[in-house]
C-alpha positions in Angstrom: 152.9 1.2 128.0 155.1 -1.5 129.9 157.3 -0.4 132.8 160.8 -1.7 132.8 160.6 -4.1 130.2 157.5 -6.1 131.9 154.0 -5.3 130.1 152.6 -7.2 133.1 154.3 -5.1 135.9 152.5 -2.4 137.8 154.5 0.0 139.4 154.1 0.0 143.2 153.0 3.6 143.2 150.4 2.9 140.6 148.7 0.0 142.5 144.9 1.1 143.7 145.0 4.1 141.4 141.7 4.6 139.6 143.7 5.6 136.1 145.2 2.2 136.1 143.9 -0.6 133.7 144.5 -4.1 132.8 144.0 -5.7 129.2 143.4 -9.2 128.8 146.7 -11.4 129.4 147.2 -9.1 132.6 148.8 -6.4 130.8 148.8 -3.2 133.2 148.4 0.3 131.5 147.9 3.8 132.7 144.6 4.9 131.3 145.2 8.7 132.3 145.1 10.0 128.9 142.1 8.2 127.9 139.9 9.2 131.1 141.2 12.9 131.4 142.1 13.7 127.7 145.3 15.1 128.9 149.0 13.4 128.7 150.7 12.6 132.0 154.0 13.7 130.5 156.1 12.2 133.4 157.4 8.6 134.2 155.2 6.1 135.9 157.5 6.1 139.2 157.4 10.0 139.6 153.5 10.3 138.7 151.8 13.0 140.7 148.3 11.9 139.2 147.4 9.0 141.9 143.9 8.7 142.8 143.1 6.2 145.2 139.9 3.8 144.1 137.1 3.8 146.2 135.7 0.7 147.5 132.8 -0.6 146.0 129.9 -1.2 148.7 128.1 -4.6 148.7 124.6 -4.7 147.5 122.2 -5.1 150.1 119.2 -7.1 149.6 
């Protein structure tokens, strides 16, 4: 789950990805397998499954 020995480090190409998740204590993980039911089968720095998170819109009153 960790990337290059640091469990809190998120690879630059993973930042903003919809499959990226955080546990308590700031541990960053890839949730691709949990969300899709398929294995990623590639290292994090060469992942072709990046999907940008959509910004949430503010609540209008």
